[in-house]
N, C-alpha and C positions, 0 to 999 in steps of 0.2 A: 868566778862567782865570789861573793862577800864572805868573809870568815865569820861563822856563826858561833854562838856559845850558849849553853843551857845547863842547869843543873839536872843531872841524870839519876840521882837517887831519889827515893820518895820523900815527899815533904814531911817534916817532923824531925825531931831529936833522934840522933843516932851515933854510932861510933865514928863513922866518917861520912863525908858527903863527897860526890864527885861532880866536878864542873868539867864539861867536855866542849872541846873547840874542834872545829874543822874548817878547812879552806886554805887558800894559798898562803896567807899571813899567819897561820896558827903559830908557828914557831916564835915568829917575831912578836906576836901578842904575848905569848908565854914569857918570853925574855923580859918583857916589861913588867910583868906580874910576879914571877917567880925567880928568886935568886938562889942557886945551889949553895950549899955550905961550904964548898970548895972554893968559891969565888969565881968559878968558870961559868959562862952562860950556858943555858940549857942546849943552845944550838951546837955547842962543842961536844956534846955527849952523843953516844950512839943511840939509835932508836930502840924502842922496845925494852928500855932500862929504866926502873924506878929510881928517882933521885931525890935525896932529902934536901930540905932548904926552907927559905922563908918566903911567905906569901905577902906581897905589898899592895897597898891601895893609896894612891896619891901620894907615894914616897914614904909611906909609914907602914911598919910591920904589923899585920893583923893576925897572922897565925904562922905556925911552922908545920909542914906537911911534906907530901910527896908529889912529884910530877913525872910525866912520861910522855915521850913523843913517838908518833907512828908515822912513818914516811910512806908517801904515795909510791906505788899504788897498793902497799902492803898495810892497808887499814880497813876499818869497817866500812868507811864511805869511799875508798879508793883515792881520797885527798890526803894531802898533808893534815895530820890531826894531833891533838894533845889532850891530856887529862891533868886536872889539878885535884889531888886528894887532901881535903882539910878536915878539921874536926866537924863533926855533924850537928853543929847547932843551927838553929832556924834562921837567926839573924846572921851568924857568921857566914854560912854558905851563901846566903844572899849578897853579903858584902864582897865576897870573892867573886861572884858572878858579875856584880856591878864593876869591880876592878878590870874585868876582861872587856867590858863595854868601853870604860875609859881609855883602855889600851888600844882600841881599834875593832873589836868585834861588835857584832849586831846580835839582838835576840833571835834565837831559832824558832821557827814555827812548829806546830805539832807534827811529829813524825819526819821532820826535815833531814835528820841524820840518815834515816833509812831511805828516805826519798833520794838523797844524793847517792846512796849506795845503789839504788836502782838505775838512776840515770847515768852512772859511771860504768854500769855493766857488771857490777859485783854480784848482783842477784836478779832473778826475774821476779815478776810481779806476784806469782803465786807464792814465791818464797818470802817475799815481803809481807804478804798477807799471813803467812805462817808465823811470822815474827810477832804479829799483834795477837794471833791465837795463842801463842806461847804465853804472852804477857797477861792475857784474859782468861787463861785456863782455870777452871773450877774442878777439874777431875784429872786423875792421873792418865786416863785413856786420852783425853784431849792433849795432855802434855806430850804423850808418846807419838800421837798422830801428827801434831803440829811440828815437833822436832824432826820427823821424818819429812815433812813437806819443806821445812826450812832448809833441810840438807839437799833440796833440789830433786827429790824423787819424781814428783808431778811434772816439774819444768823439764827434766831430762826426756821423759816419756812423750810429752807434747812436741818436744823438739824432733824426736825421732818420726813421730807421725807427720810433722810438718815437712821434714826432709823427703819422706816417701811421697807425699803428695806433691811436693815441688818438683821431684823428679818426673812425674807424669805430666805436670803442666808445662816443664821446660821442654819436654819431648813434642807436645801439641804445638808450641809456638816456634819450635825449630822447623817443623813441617810447614806451618803457615808462613814464616818468613822465607823458607827455601823450598818451595814445593817440588823443584825438579832435581834436588840434590839427594833425595832419599835419606835425609838426616834423622828421620825418626825409625826406631827399631821395635815400636810398640804397636801390635795391632789393636783393632777395636775390641776384640774378644780379650786380649791380654789386658787392656786398659780397664774393662769392666771388672775382670777378676781382680786386679790391683786395687781399684776403688772399693770393691766389696771387702777386701782384706782390711783396707784402712777404716771403713765403716764398722767393722767388727771390733776393731780396736777402740775406737770411739765409744761404741755401744758398751764395751767392758769398762771404760771410764765412767760413762753415764750412770752404770748401775751402781757404782761406788758412792753415789752422792747421798742415797738414802741413809747409808751409815755415816758418811762425812758430815751430813747436816744434823743428825741426831747427836754426834758427838761434839761438834764444834759450834754450830749455830744454835742448837737446841730446838726443842719441839714445843710449839705453841699448844699448851695443855690447859684444859679447864676441868674443874670438878663441879658437877652438876647433881642435882636430886631435889627431892622435895625437903622441906624443913625437918631438921632434927634426926637425919639419918646418919650423921657423922662426917659430913664433908669437911668442916673445920678439924675435926680430929684426924682425918686422913692427911690433910695438909701438915698438921703438926707432926704427925707420924713420919711422913716422908722427910720433913726438914730436921727431925730430931729435936725439936724444941717447941715451947709454947708461942707459936707466932699468932695465931687466930685465938679469939675468946671462944671458949667452949662452955656452955650452960645447958641444963636440961630443958631450958625454955625454947620453945620452936620459934625460929625467926630471929635468933641472936644476930647471925650475920645479915646485915641489910645493905652491904656494899660490897664490891670486890676486894679481895686481898691477894696481891701479886708477889710472888717470890721465885728465886731460881735455885734449883736443888739438883744434884747429881744422883740419879737413879742407876746405879752401878756404872756402865759405860756411857749411859744416855743422859744428856742435859735436858732437863725439863723446864720450861718456863711456865711455872704453875699460876693458875689463877682460881682462887676459891670464891664461889659465887653465893648470892642469896639464893634461898630455897625457891624452887618454882612451884607456885601455888596461886590461889586466887587472893590476890593482895587485899589486905583490910584497910590500908591508907595509901596516901600518895607517895610516901617514902618507900614503903614496901613495893608499891607498883613500879617505881623506877629501879628498884634493886632487881626485881624479876625480869623486867625488860633488858637490863644490862646483862643478866645471866643468859638469857636467850641469844643476845647478840655475840657475847663471848663464845658460846657454844658454836654458833654458826660460823665464826672465823677461826676455830681452833683446828688443829690437825689431829690431836689426840683428845678424846673425851672419857673422862673416868666418871661413869655415872654410878652414883652411890645409893643403894637401897638397903633398908632394914631387913636383913635376912632372917630375922627372928619372928617377923610378921608376914602375913599375907598381903599382896598388893592390895591397895585402895585405890579410890579415884584419883588422888593426887599423883600417886606412883604412875597410873595409867596415862596421866596427862604428860608425865615426863617421858614415858615411853612413846607416846604420840610425837613429842618433839624430837626424839631420837630417830624415829622413823623417817621424819622429814629431812634429816641431815644427808647430804651428798658428799661422797669421796672422803669420809672421816673414819679414823680408826676408833672403835668404841670398845671400851673394856667395862663390863659390868662389875662393880665392886660390891659384894654383898658383906655388909658390915655386922658387927654384933654376933660374930660366930661363937663367942663364948656363951651365949644364951641359946645355942641351937640355931638351926636353919630349916625353914620351911618354904623357901622361895623356890618356884617352879622355873627352871631355865627355859622350858618351852614357850613361856610368855615372851622371850626374846628372839624367837625364831625369825630370820629374816633382817635381824639387826646387827647381831655379832655372835661370833663363836668364842669370844674371849671372856672368861669368867674367873674371878678370884675371890675367895672368901677370906675376910680379915677380921680382927678385932682391934678397932683403932685405939680403944682404950688401954689395952695392954701391949700393943705393937705387934701381935701375931699376924702372920701373913705378909708382912712387908717384903721379906725376901722373895716370896713367891710372885708378888706383883712386879718387883724389880726385875725378876728372872723373865717374866712374861713380856714385859717392855723391851728388854734386850733381844728376846727371841724375834720380837716382831721387827725391829729396826736395826739390828746389828748383824752384818754378814760375818759369820764365824770363821770364813775363810780368809779374811783380811788380816794381814800381820801389820799391826800399826808401825812397827819399827822400820818396815821395808817397803810397804804398799805404796802405789800411786792412787791417791784418793782425792776425788773432787770434793771440796769442803764448803763452798759457798755458792750463792745463787748466781753471782756473776759468772763464775767458772762454769757452772752448770749450763747457763744459757748459751756460753760460747760453744760448748760441746754439742748441745742440741741443735744449734743453728748450723754449726759444720755439717753435722749428720744430714740435715735437710738438704743443704746445698749439693751434698755427695749424691744423695737420692735422686735430686733433680738431673744431675749430670748423667748418672746411669740410665735414667728414664730417657733421656735425650738420645743417648746411643742406641738404646733398645728400639726406639722409634725410627732409627734411620738417619737422625741428624749428624752432621759432620762434627769432627772432633773439636772444631774451634767453638761451635755452640756449647758443647760440654765443658770446654775451658772457661768460658765466662762463669759458669757456676762454681767451678773449682777454684777460681780466683777469689770468689766471695768466701768459699770454705777456708781458704788460706788466710784470708783477713780475720775470720773468726778465731782460728787458731792463734794468729798474731795477737789478737785482743786478749786471748786468755793468759798469755804470760808477758804481755807488755811490748811486743815487738811493733804493733801499729795502734796502741791503745790511746784513747782521746785524753786531752789535758784534764778535762772534767773528771774523768774516772780516776785518773792519778790523784788529783786533789781530794776526792772523795775518799780513797783508800787511805791516804796517809793523813787525812783529817781525823781518822779514828785513833790515831796514836797519841800518846802523851808528849808533851814537849820534853826534849832531852833524849828521845829515842829515834 
């Protein structure tokens, strides 16, 4: 493959910038760009050693800095690699990058360094996804969970399950290929028991996704209610800053306001909406329509009511909208607790059992709301630093599909079909497990995953 190069430090001024190279010609490209102060070429130095020297572009010194070589396979990508550490000016780092292009490297694409690490077998696909989760992390819990997955916890567990299933499949096809040789030592009952054990292991992984999604992907969360109940104040309280305009005038928010915030260990993808009411003009009507659409598409609904007043017709319209929702988690947030509470929770029978009283004006009740969200979505038995956790929809789909194929195989055996019929379903289950960690993943999936990375990683 070609030798690629990119700036791996963030754009902007800084103490240093790092330009990375990887590919067969990394060292020769580096020799054309970087000259050690000793006069010896970098190729004469041992790997993994920072060397001081001059950085050249088109035969002229443009900076003094450090360089290091990493030899295959003991590098991030598994290929010969190198880094140039220069001063962190925006123009200067760009000039160093251009110097590597003039010396024979080509520009790296998004995530191409990590993609090469995956292709060379340095990491599985779930580990590569954990790398981008580490980069994107907005909470300490996501950092801990992503670090565990980047260390190969999920990959190792999936490989164990894959090997167990492969043993059963191999036994089936040994019998098919050599029916008179008695090569199989597994009976139908033993096979069913083995498959049920594998299914239980996959079910355990499946259950971790609720927590993994809440920590890593985030929950699509909408704040709804009639006008002037404190929806925007709740958004500001969760964010810890004045993001949304708040006034005593009902209907101040006429469009959606979207932000991402950590609520304890849970990542919320928050959307504050216009108050749900009978709109007075076309702009308000559009805002109300958007609010209803956001509510229907959300996973978590924070329904805000003025706890200091009894429900009126507009509140009951909101309750009617909540009753129509399917498969949503709804938390009724009664605001203005500082003014007393007269709201009757019986009005929400059949809608939710989750209630929190807050005063968005002074921040009271935030910890109680965050704690409730964590109780709903976080499995307290999961130890982030060592657990095997499914963290995204792609992994979850592979686990679910594997379970379906194993169920089909067990069903075939129960109905009296021969083992080879069950074997066809088990091959599909193996394929799904292979997709999970990249054994048999399609090129489109690989490009989609690594396209989320920044250039230089």
